[in-house]
N, C-alpha and C positions, 0 to 999 in steps of 0.2 A: 912327357920327357921331350925337351927341345934339342934337337941335334945340332952340333957344331956347323958353321957356315949357313944357317938358315937365318932368316930375316924375321923379326917378331914385331907386330904392332901392339903398343901397351896404351892403355887409356886410364886416367885418373877418375875416381868416381867421385860424387859429391859428398861433402862431410858436412853435417848440420853445424853451424856456428864457425866454420872454417872456410877460408878462401884459398884456392890452390895458387902457390907461387911460382914452383919451377921444378925441374928434375934433377936429380944428381945421379951420374953414372960413375961408379967407382971413384965418388968423391968429387968429380968435377961437373960444374953446371952444364945441363945438356938441352937448356930451353925453356921456355914458359908456355909452350903450347900443350894444351891439355891432352893431346896425343903424342906418343913418342914411338918413332919407328928406329928399331935397333938391328944392327947385323949381329948375329950371335956367332962370333968367331972367337970367343973366349969366355971365361966365366966372368960374369958381371954382377955388381950389387946397383940395384936400380931403386933409388928412394924418391918418392913423391913428396916434396915439401909444402906444407900448408901453413898459412898464417892465421892466426885467431881473428874471426871476422869483427869488424869494428861497427856494423850495422847499427844506426841509432833510430829510435821512432820517438814521436812526440806523444806523450799521455796526458791529456787535458780532463781535469775535473772541474765541473762547474755547478751552479744551481739556478733554478728557475722558479718564479718569475723574477727573483731579485738576486743579484751577486753581492758579494761582500760578506759572505756568511763563513763560518769556521768549518773546515773540513779537514781529513786526514789521508795523507798518502803514506803507506807503510809505517805508520804510527806518528809521523811527524805532522804537526798542525800548520795548515795554511789558510789563507783566506780566499775564496772562490773569486774568479776563476783562476786555476793553478795549473801551469803546463811544466812537466818534467822530461827531459830528454833520457830516455831509458834504452836498454839493449833489447833487441829484437829476441822474440821468444821468452822473455822474463815475464814472471808472474808478480803481481802487486796488489795489495789489499787498499781498497778505497772506502771511504767512510765519510758521511756528513753528520756532524754533531746534530743530534735531536734529542728533545727540543732545545732550541736556543732563543735568547730573547735580547733585544736591542734598544737602546733609548733614542727613539726618533723625535721627539719633541720635548722641550722643557715645560709645555703647558700640562703635561700629565705627569704626575709623580712617579719616579722610579723607572723601569724598563716598560716599555709600551706597545713594542711589536713582538710578536712570537712566530717562530718557524719550525715546522714539524715535518719530517720527512714521511713522504707518501709512498714514491717508487722512483726508479730511474725511468728515464724516457725510452729505454728499450724494454720496458715492461718487467724488468727484474724487481722484486720487493727486498731483497737481501741488503742489509746495511749494519755492518760492513759487508763487502763482498770482495772476492778475489778475482782479478781479470788478467788474462794473458795477452801481452802486446805483440801483434805481429805486423802492425801498421800504424800509421797516426791515427789516433782514435780520440775521442770526446765522450765523456761519460756525463750526463747531465741529471742531477738530482732535483726531482719535482716537489716542491716544498708546500704545505698548506700554510697560509698567512693569515694570522689573526691579530687584530688590533684591540687595545685594552680602552675601555670606556670608564670613566671615571666621573661620578655625579657629586654635586653639592648644592648648596643654597646661598643665596645672598638676600639679606644677612647670613652668616654661616651658622649651621647648626640648629636652625629652627625646625627642621623636619628631615626626613630621609627620603631621597629621591631613588625610586627602585630603577634597577637595570644596570648598575655598574658590574664590569667583568669583561671576560674576552669574548670577542665576536669575530667569525670568520671575515675576511675582508670583503667588501663590496655587498655585505648584507644591509638591511634595512632595519632600523629600530625605532619604535615610537615611544615617547616618555609621556608620562602624565604627572602634572603638578597636582599634589593632593591640596586639600583645603587646609589652611592653618589659621588658627583663630588669632585675631589682630592683625593678619597680613592680607593683602590682596595680590595675587599674582599678576606680574607684568609682563615679563618675555623671558625668553630662553637665550643664554650665551653659549656658543660652542667655540672652545678656544679662544674666547674673548671677544667673538663677533656676534652680533644680533643674528638670531636663526630661527626658522620655522620648528613646528613640532617634530618632523621626521628627521632623523639623524642617518646620514650615509657615511659608513666608514670607509674612508679612501685610503 
């Protein structure tokens, strides 16, 4: 109980998601200091006025070692890297589409690069995953990269060259030309250029 004529100090407390604005005493603005000192000389209604906090942070989702891949934030598809401005303390679902394929060169038929999710660079392996944003933050998906090898002969169709398929990028593959009756092996062509027997998938 506060007795008449006494002085009372009043403090506003922190409110998550809101910013203190000012005091109202009996409906009148009594200042914007977080502490209010009042002389209790009559009945008073003291109101602390808060505004909704507009704090925003950047949520960035990207991919490694290559960008330009498809990802989702809260169900909407974007291309990496993608940055959204979101409210502090909000939760969001992020996901990298996996696997996904792209057409990198016209020299191989169809899609020729494949990207498969391995993990996020913070070690988390969930995809999709839910994250809570309390500061500017970047989430990077580490991708396994594979390239497509297509084999053929010139003249076309005289034999089958083993080894077509998908290979992890930067591995080495050796191809062998089989003996074909009526033909003599001449040389290898890789993407149209004369090459040695070892093929390096770049």
